C-alpha positions as CSV (number, residue, x, y, z in Angstrom):
1,M,-10.1,-32.1,10.4
2,K,-8.1,-34.1,7.8
3,Y,-8.2,-33.8,4.1
4,Y,-8.0,-36.8,1.7
5,S,-7.0,-37.1,-2.0
6,T,-9.9,-37.8,-4.4
7,N,-7.6,-40.4,-5.9
8,N,-6.8,-42.2,-2.7
9,K,-9.0,-41.8,0.4
10,N,-6.4,-43.3,2.6
11,Y,-4.0,-40.5,1.8
12,R,-4.8,-37.8,4.4
13,V,-3.2,-34.5,5.3
14,T,-3.8,-31.5,7.6
15,F,-5.5,-28.3,6.4
16,Q,-2.1,-26.6,6.3
17,E,-0.6,-29.4,4.1
18,A,-3.6,-29.3,1.8
19,V,-3.3,-25.5,1.4
20,V,0.5,-25.5,0.8
21,K,0.5,-28.5,-1.5
22,G,-2.4,-27.4,-3.6
23,L,-2.8,-30.8,-5.2
24,S,-2.2,-34.3,-3.9
25,P,1.1,-36.0,-5.1
26,D,-1.2,-38.6,-6.8
27,G,-2.9,-35.9,-8.9
28,G,-6.1,-35.8,-6.8
29,L,-7.8,-32.9,-5.2
30,F,-8.0,-32.5,-1.5
31,M,-11.5,-32.9,0.1
32,P,-12.4,-32.6,3.8
33,E,-13.0,-36.0,5.5
34,F,-16.5,-34.9,6.4
35,I,-18.7,-31.8,6.0
36,P,-19.2,-30.2,9.4
37,K,-22.8,-29.5,10.4
38,L,-23.4,-25.9,11.5
39,N,-25.4,-25.7,14.7
40,N,-29.0,-24.5,14.6
41,S,-28.4,-21.4,16.7
42,F,-25.9,-20.2,14.1
43,I,-28.3,-20.8,11.2
44,N,-31.2,-19.1,13.0
45,S,-29.1,-16.0,13.7
46,L,-27.7,-15.5,10.1
47,T,-29.7,-12.4,9.5
48,N,-28.1,-10.7,12.5
49,L,-24.5,-11.7,11.5
50,S,-22.0,-9.8,9.3
51,L,-20.4,-11.5,6.2
52,Q,-17.2,-11.7,8.2
53,D,-19.0,-13.3,11.2
54,I,-20.4,-16.0,8.9
55,G,-17.1,-16.5,7.1
56,F,-15.3,-17.0,10.5
57,E,-17.8,-19.5,11.8
58,V,-17.8,-21.6,8.6
59,A,-14.0,-21.5,8.2
60,E,-13.3,-22.4,11.8
61,N,-15.3,-25.7,11.3
62,F,-12.9,-26.7,8.5
63,I,-9.7,-25.4,10.0
64,G,-10.1,-26.5,13.6
65,N,-7.2,-25.4,15.8
66,E,-4.6,-25.1,13.0
67,I,-5.1,-21.3,13.1
68,P,-5.9,-19.6,16.4
69,S,-9.3,-18.1,16.5
70,N,-8.0,-14.5,16.9
71,K,-5.6,-14.9,13.9
72,L,-8.3,-16.5,11.7
73,R,-10.7,-13.6,12.5
74,Q,-7.9,-11.2,11.4
75,I,-7.4,-13.1,8.2
76,I,-11.1,-13.1,7.3
77,D,-11.6,-9.4,8.2
78,D,-8.7,-8.5,6.0
79,A,-9.6,-10.8,3.1
80,I,-13.3,-10.0,3.0
81,N,-13.1,-6.2,3.3
82,F,-15.8,-5.5,0.7
83,E,-19.5,-5.9,0.5
84,A,-21.6,-8.8,-0.8
85,P,-25.1,-7.3,-0.6
86,L,-28.3,-9.3,-0.8
87,V,-30.4,-7.5,-3.4
88,K,-34.2,-8.2,-3.4
89,L,-35.6,-8.7,-6.9
90,N,-39.2,-9.4,-5.8
91,Q,-41.1,-10.8,-2.9
92,N,-39.8,-14.3,-3.3
93,I,-36.3,-13.9,-5.0
94,S,-33.2,-12.2,-3.8
95,I,-29.7,-12.3,-5.3
96,L,-26.4,-12.3,-3.4
97,E,-24.0,-10.0,-5.4
98,L,-20.5,-11.5,-5.3
99,F,-18.8,-9.0,-7.7
100,H,-17.9,-6.2,-5.4
101,G,-14.3,-7.3,-4.8
102,P,-11.2,-5.7,-6.3
103,T,-11.3,-7.7,-9.6
104,L,-15.2,-7.8,-9.8
105,A,-15.1,-11.6,-9.6
106,F,-16.6,-14.0,-7.1
107,K,-13.2,-15.6,-6.9
108,D,-11.9,-12.6,-5.0
109,F,-13.3,-14.3,-1.8
110,G,-11.3,-17.5,-2.2
111,A,-8.2,-15.9,-3.6
112,R,-7.8,-13.3,-0.9
113,F,-8.6,-15.8,1.9
114,M,-6.1,-18.3,0.5
115,A,-3.3,-15.7,0.1
116,R,-3.6,-14.7,3.8
117,V,-3.9,-18.3,5.0
118,M,-0.7,-19.2,3.1
119,S,1.0,-16.1,4.4
120,Y,0.2,-17.2,7.9
121,F,1.5,-20.7,7.4
122,L,4.7,-19.4,5.9
123,R,5.3,-16.8,8.5
124,N,8.2,-18.6,10.2
125,S,9.6,-20.3,7.0
126,E,12.5,-19.1,5.0
127,E,11.3,-21.1,2.0
128,E,9.7,-19.4,-1.0
129,L,6.4,-20.7,-2.4
130,N,5.8,-20.6,-6.1
131,I,2.2,-20.7,-7.3
132,L,1.4,-21.7,-10.9
133,V,-2.0,-20.7,-12.3
134,A,-3.8,-21.6,-15.5
135,T,-6.6,-19.1,-16.2
136,S,-9.2,-18.2,-18.7
137,G,-9.5,-14.7,-17.1
138,D,-11.3,-14.3,-13.8
139,T,-9.3,-16.8,-11.7
140,G,-5.9,-15.4,-12.7
141,S,-6.9,-11.8,-12.0
142,A,-8.4,-12.6,-8.6
143,V,-5.3,-14.6,-7.6
144,A,-3.0,-11.9,-8.9
145,S,-4.8,-9.3,-6.8
146,G,-5.2,-11.5,-3.8
147,F,-1.5,-12.5,-3.6
148,Y,0.0,-9.2,-4.7
149,G,2.8,-8.1,-2.4
150,V,2.5,-11.2,-0.2
151,E,6.0,-12.0,1.1
152,G,7.5,-15.4,0.4
153,I,5.1,-16.2,-2.4
154,K,5.6,-15.8,-6.2
155,V,2.7,-16.2,-8.6
156,H,3.0,-17.2,-12.3
157,L,-0.1,-16.8,-14.4
158,L,-0.6,-18.6,-17.7
159,Y,-3.3,-17.2,-19.9
160,P,-4.4,-17.8,-23.5
161,S,-3.4,-15.0,-26.0
162,G,-6.5,-13.2,-27.3
163,K,-8.9,-15.2,-25.3
164,V,-9.5,-13.1,-22.2
165,S,-11.4,-9.9,-22.0
166,E,-9.5,-6.6,-22.2
167,I,-10.1,-5.7,-18.6
168,Q,-9.0,-9.2,-17.5
169,E,-5.8,-8.9,-19.5
170,K,-5.1,-5.6,-17.9
171,Q,-5.8,-7.1,-14.4
172,L,-3.4,-9.9,-15.2
173,T,-0.5,-8.0,-16.7
174,T,-0.3,-4.7,-14.7
175,F,0.9,-6.2,-11.4
176,D,4.6,-6.2,-10.6
177,K,6.6,-7.4,-7.6
178,N,5.7,-11.1,-7.0
179,I,3.2,-11.5,-9.9
180,T,4.3,-12.7,-13.4
181,A,1.8,-13.1,-16.3
182,I,2.8,-15.4,-19.1
183,E,0.8,-15.1,-22.4
184,I,0.4,-18.5,-24.1
185,E,-0.3,-19.0,-27.8
186,G,-3.2,-21.4,-27.6
187,T,-6.3,-22.0,-25.5
188,F,-7.0,-22.3,-21.8
189,D,-6.7,-26.1,-22.2
190,D,-3.1,-25.5,-23.4
191,C,-2.4,-23.4,-20.3
192,Q,-3.9,-26.1,-18.1
193,R,-1.9,-28.8,-19.9
194,L,1.3,-26.9,-19.2
195,V,0.4,-26.6,-15.5
196,K,-0.4,-30.4,-15.3
197,T,2.9,-31.2,-17.1
198,A,4.8,-29.1,-14.6
199,F,2.9,-30.9,-11.8
200,M,4.1,-34.3,-13.2
201,D,7.7,-33.2,-13.1
202,E,8.9,-34.2,-9.6
203,K,11.6,-31.5,-9.4
204,I,9.2,-28.7,-10.3
205,N,6.4,-30.2,-8.2
206,S,8.5,-30.0,-5.1
207,E,8.8,-26.3,-5.5
208,M,5.4,-25.3,-6.8
209,N,1.8,-25.0,-5.6
210,F,-1.0,-25.3,-8.2
211,I,-4.3,-23.5,-8.6
C-alpha cells in the first residue's frame, strides 16, 4: 500500500513515511492509493469479533507487511485497552460510545495507535522526533495522553488561551516528561497558522512532524 499527496497524486510514499512525515512536503495530506475492500466473511462475523480483532483486520489492510502481524496485534491491543460499547437506544437505533478512553475523546483511538506505530518505526533509530500540534482542546489532550512517556518523541501542543474547557486545559498542561503545552494569545486559527508557518520553514520541517 502506497500513500499519495492530495496536492500531487504522483508523489507516493510508504505507510511508514506517511506516518513519520505527517504532511507531504508540498503541503498535502497523505491518502491511501485505494480503499481496501474487507472480505464478506469478516463483515458477516463482526458481531463475534472484539474491538481489537476488528481494529487489527482493518489496520492490516492499510499497513500491509510494513509491520509484522504479531507486532501490529500487540500495538492494537495496547492502544485500544478500553471499551467502546454499543448502546441500544431503541429497536432500530444503537450508538457506539467512543468516549471511554483516557481523555474521554474519540481521538484517543487514533492518538494512541499513532503513538505506538511511531514508536515501533523509531525503535532502531537514534533520531528524536518532534511533533507539533495545534489544538482547540480534544485533539491535544488525546495526543498528550497517547504519546506520554514514548521514548524518542517530543510533543509540543499549541492551544488558544481561554478557549478550551477547564478539564481540557488540565489534560493539556499537567503532563511532564516529553509533553510541552504552549498557551497562545489568540484563537485556534492562530495556533494552526503558527504550525503551518513552522511547516513552511524547511529547517524546522526537517525536524518536525505535524498533527
